[in-house]
C-alpha positions in Angstrom: 94.7 97.4 101.0 93.3 98.6 97.7 91.3 101.8 97.7 88.0 101.6 95.8 86.2 104.7 94.7 82.4 104.7 94.5 80.6 105.7 91.2 79.8 109.2 92.5 83.5 109.9 93.3 84.5 108.5 89.9 82.2 110.9 88.1 83.5 113.9 90.0 87.1 112.9 89.4 86.6 112.3 85.7 87.6 115.7 84.3 87.1 114.7 80.7 84.5 113.3 78.3 83.6 109.7 78.7 84.8 106.9 76.4 82.5 104.6 74.5 83.5 101.8 76.8 82.3 103.8 79.8 79.0 104.7 78.1 78.3 101.0 77.2 79.4 99.9 80.6 76.8 102.2 82.2 79.3 104.3 84.0 78.1 107.6 82.8 75.0 109.8 83.4 72.7 111.8 81.1 73.0 113.2 78.6 76.0 110.9 77.7 74.5 107.7 79.1 73.6 104.5 77.3 69.9 105.5 77.0 70.9 108.8 75.2 73.4 106.9 73.0 70.7 104.4 72.1 68.3 107.2 71.1 71.1 108.9 69.1 71.9 105.7 67.2 68.2 105.1 66.5 67.1 108.6 65.5 70.2 110.2 64.0 72.7 107.5 63.0 69.9 105.1 61.8 72.2 102.2 62.8 70.7 101.0 66.1 71.0 97.4 64.9 74.7 97.5 65.5 74.3 98.7 69.1 71.6 96.1 69.7 73.9 93.4 68.4 76.7 94.5 70.8 74.2 94.6 73.7 72.8 91.1 72.8 76.3 89.7 72.7 77.1 91.3 76.0 74.0 89.7 77.4 75.0 86.4 76.0 78.3 86.7 77.8 76.5 87.5 81.0 74.3 84.4 80.6 77.4 82.3 80.1 79.0 83.7 83.3 75.9 83.0 85.4 75.6 79.5 84.0 79.3 78.7 84.7 78.9 80.2 88.2 76.0 77.9 89.0 77.9 75.0 87.5 80.8 75.8 89.7 78.6 76.1 92.8 77.0 72.7 92.1 80.4 71.1 91.6 81.8 72.5 94.9 78.8 71.1 96.7 78.4 67.8 95.0 82.0 66.8 94.0 84.2 65.3 96.7 87.8 66.7 96.8 89.4 63.4 95.7 87.0 63.1 92.7 87.5 66.8 91.9 91.2 66.4 91.9 91.0 63.8 89.1 88.2 65.5 87.2 88.3 66.6 83.6 89.7 69.8 82.2 86.4 71.7 82.5 86.0 70.7 86.1 89.5 71.9 86.9 88.8 75.2 85.2 85.6 75.6 87.2 87.5 75.0 90.5 89.8 78.0 89.8 87.3 80.2 88.1 86.2 83.5 89.5 83.2 85.2 88.1 83.5 88.9 87.5 80.6 91.2 87.0 80.3 94.2 84.7 80.4 94.8 81.0 83.8 94.9 79.2 84.2 94.3 75.6 87.9 93.7 75.8 88.7 90.0 75.5 90.2 88.7 78.8 91.5 85.5 80.2 88.3 85.1 82.1 86.2 85.2 78.9 88.5 82.6 77.4 88.0 80.4 80.5 84.2 80.8 80.2 84.3 79.7 76.6 86.6 76.8 77.4 84.3 75.6 80.2 81.3 75.8 77.9 83.0 74.0 75.1 84.0 71.2 77.5 80.5 71.0 78.9 79.1 70.9 75.4 81.4 68.1 74.5 80.4 66.1 77.6 76.7 66.6 76.7 77.3 65.2 73.2 78.7 62.0 74.5 76.5 58.8 74.4 74.5 58.5 77.6 75.1 62.0 78.7 71.8 63.4 77.4 69.7 61.1 79.6 71.5 62.3 82.7 71.3 66.0 81.6 67.7 66.0 80.5 66.6 67.3 83.9 68.8 70.3 83.4 67.4 71.3 80.1 64.2 72.9 79.0 62.5 73.9 75.8 64.2 76.8 74.1 60.8 78.4 73.7 60.9 79.0 77.4 64.5 80.1 77.6 65.9 83.5 78.5 67.6 83.8 75.1 64.4 83.3 73.1 61.9 85.2 75.2 63.7 87.7 77.4 66.8 88.9 75.5 65.3 92.3 74.9 64.8 92.8 78.7 68.4 92.8 79.7 69.2 96.4 80.8 68.8 97.9 77.4 66.6 100.8 76.4 63.7 99.6 74.4 63.3 100.9 70.9 59.9 102.2 71.9 61.2 103.9 75.0 60.2 107.6 74.9 59.6 108.9 78.4 57.2 111.8 78.7 58.7 115.2 79.4 57.6 114.9 83.1 59.5 111.6 83.5 63.2 111.5 84.2 65.5 109.3 82.2 66.3 106.0 83.9 69.6 106.3 85.7 72.4 103.8 84.9 73.3 101.0 87.2 76.9 100.5 88.0 76.8 96.8 88.2 75.6 94.0 86.0 71.9 93.5 86.5 70.7 90.1 87.8 69.9 87.8 85.0 66.4 86.4 85.4 65.0 83.4 83.6 61.8 81.5 83.7 63.7 78.2 83.4 62.3 75.4 85.5 65.6 73.5 85.6 66.2 72.4 89.2 70.0 72.9 89.3 70.6 76.1 87.4 69.0 79.6 87.3 70.3 79.7 83.7 70.0 76.4 81.8 72.3 75.4 78.9 69.3 75.7 76.5 69.2 79.4 77.4 72.7 79.9 76.2 72.2 77.9 73.0 68.9 79.8 72.3 70.7 83.1 72.9 73.5 82.3 70.5 71.0 81.2 67.8 68.8 84.3 68.3 71.8 86.5 67.7 72.7 84.5 64.6 69.2 84.6 63.1 68.5 88.2 64.0 71.7 90.0 63.1 74.2 87.8 61.3 72.6 85.6 58.7 72.2 87.2 55.2 68.7 88.5 54.8 67.9 88.3 58.5 65.5 90.6 60.3 68.1 93.2 61.4 71.1 92.2 59.4 74.4 94.0 60.1 77.2 94.3 57.7 80.2 92.1 58.6 83.2 90.9 56.6 82.5 87.7 54.7 85.2 85.8 56.6 83.9 86.8 59.9 80.3 86.0 58.9 81.1 82.5 57.6 83.2 81.8 60.7 80.2 82.6 63.0 77.7 80.6 60.9 80.1 77.6 60.8 80.8 77.7 64.5 77.1 77.7 65.5 75.4 75.7 62.8 78.1 73.1 62.0 80.2 72.9 65.2 77.3 73.4 67.6 79.2 76.1 69.6 77.5 78.7 71.7 80.3 80.0 73.8 81.1 83.8 73.9 84.2 83.4 71.7 82.0 82.7 68.7 81.1 86.4 68.6 84.4 87.9 69.7 85.6 89.2 66.4 82.2 90.5 65.3 81.7 92.2 68.7 85.1 93.9 68.4 84.4 94.9 64.8 81.1 96.5 65.7 82.6 98.3 68.7 85.3 99.8 66.6 82.8 100.9 64.0 80.6 102.6 66.6 83.7 104.2 68.2 84.9 105.5 64.8 81.7 106.5 63.0 79.0 107.2 65.6 80.6 108.1 69.0 82.4 111.3 68.0 79.1 112.7 66.6 77.3 111.6 69.8 79.7 113.5 72.0 79.5 116.6 69.8 75.7 116.5 69.9 75.3 115.8 73.6 78.4 117.2 75.3 78.8 120.3 73.2 75.1 121.0 72.6 71.7 120.3 74.0 69.4 120.3 71.0 68.3 117.6 68.5 68.6 118.3 64.7 64.9 119.2 64.3 65.1 121.8 67.1 68.3 123.3 65.5 66.5 123.6 62.1 63.5 125.2 63.6 65.7 127.8 65.4 67.4 128.6 62.1 64.0 129.3 60.4 62.7 131.4 63.3 66.0 133.3 63.6 66.1 134.1 59.9 62.5 135.1 59.8 62.9 137.4 62.8 66.0 139.1 61.5 64.3 139.7 58.1 61.3 141.2 59.9 63.7 143.4 61.9 65.6 144.6 58.9 62.4 145.3 57.0 60.9 147.2 59.9 64.2 149.1 60.5 64.7 150.3 57.0 61.0 151.3 56.7 61.2 153.4 59.9 64.5 155.0 58.8 63.2 155.9 55.4 59.9 157.2 56.8 61.8 159.2 59.5 59.9 157.6 62.3 60.9 158.7 65.8 63.5 156.8 67.8 61.1 156.0 70.6 58.9 154.1 68.1 62.0 152.4 66.6 62.7 150.8 70.0 60.2 148.1 68.9 62.9 146.8 66.7 64.7 145.4 69.7 62.1 142.6 69.8 62.8 141.0 66.4 66.5 141.6 66.7 66.7 139.9 70.1 64.6 136.9 68.9 66.5 136.6 65.7 70.0 136.8 67.3 69.0 134.3 70.1 67.8 131.7 67.7 70.6 132.1 65.2 73.2 131.8 67.9 71.4 128.7 69.2 71.5 127.3 65.7 75.2 128.1 65.4 76.2 126.5 68.7 73.4 123.8 68.6 72.7 125.0 72.1 69.8 126.6 73.8 71.3 129.2 76.2 68.5 129.4 78.8 68.0 125.6 79.0 71.8 125.1 79.3 71.8 127.4 82.3 68.8 125.6 83.7 70.7 122.2 83.3 68.5 120.5 80.7 69.3 118.7 77.4 66.9 117.6 74.7 67.0 113.9 73.9 64.0 113.8 71.5 61.9 116.6 70.0 60.6 118.7 72.9 61.5 116.1 75.5 64.1 117.2 78.0 66.2 115.5 80.7 68.5 116.9 83.4 72.2 117.1 82.7 73.7 114.9 85.4 77.2 114.3 84.1 79.4 116.8 86.0 82.0 117.5 83.3 79.4 117.8 80.6 77.4 120.2 82.7 80.4 122.4 83.2 81.2 122.2 79.5 77.7 123.2 78.5 77.7 126.1 80.9 81.0 127.4 79.4 79.6 127.2 75.9 76.3 128.8 77.0 78.3 131.7 78.4 80.2 132.2 75.1 76.9 131.9 73.2 75.3 134.5 75.5 78.0 137.1 74.9 77.7 136.5 71.1 73.9 136.8 71.3 74.1 140.0 73.3 76.7 141.6 71.0 74.6 140.9 67.9 71.3 142.0 69.4 72.7 145.2 71.0 74.7 146.1 67.8 71.7 145.7 65.5 69.3 147.5 67.9 71.6 150.5 68.4 72.4 150.8 64.7 68.7 150.9 63.5 67.5 153.0 66.4 70.0 155.8 66.5 70.8 156.1 62.7 69.3 159.4 61.5 66.0 159.1 59.6 65.1 160.6 56.2 62.0 161.3 54.3 62.4 159.1 51.2 
């Protein structure tokens, strides 16, 4: 019998940084979860449209799965075995189809079967006389999930900025239940929902000059437009090439920087810059005060005040160098937006941050102690 590990055990056993697939599949925790990646793509990469496109296509696939599952259930209930044995190709596919849950960008046989079923179902609907029988299963696209609820599918909203007192939402390890306000009697997801979802992706991200246009190769772009607008397709395979292209672009251009920022550090760029300014200002004040006290032959007991600017300057400059706040790393916090902090919940990332915080602490201590001893115990002179 196969042994299945629960999500908590998987996190403990994963002695490495997560992959992009694991982040997008909501199998990671803060600060390397999907919410943090969304914030990073929005605030630092300035390319959140690509992530939104990937998430919308994943939602579209989930809609198709739910539709096919309901279609299969209705056929198992309504279709006699003899009639089912002589049914058409889409019905035969439905009889052997097993719906899987979860997000996976890699094209599988299951995804191909979903697309084949939807294309067969679409062909049946386009036959003369079929629209009258199917009218009861359709509803206006203005009330469909694809047109009015696509932004509510388990994705961080672009306006989401929890207050410092709020914790980041934790990832779910299974695909959330798709909800729709469809009034169709036979399906929780109607076919109009799927068509509206495909058109929404096309008009929002793909068409030239669209609201949030993403850059795709011309051949890929024309293929999607032709499939939806001319061939009337809305199955998931329409977006397969574009989804893979966007995934590879994020994996190559954005994800390494995300891991470096969140797994090796706990500060956002603005905090890093502010620490550089404060550190340089404190060290300059310490050097000026130290040279002044040495040249005026001020007592060593008075020079002990130089410890303060040297400690502050060394701490903030080391924080700038490592992009890591030492105290907050030991406390287990990471900054996701300016002055907003969340708990570090990914076990391997927490251990990694603690290791880097220890290295940064020793460097900070060496610099602060060295400068303080030098300027306190050097002999003074009356200049």
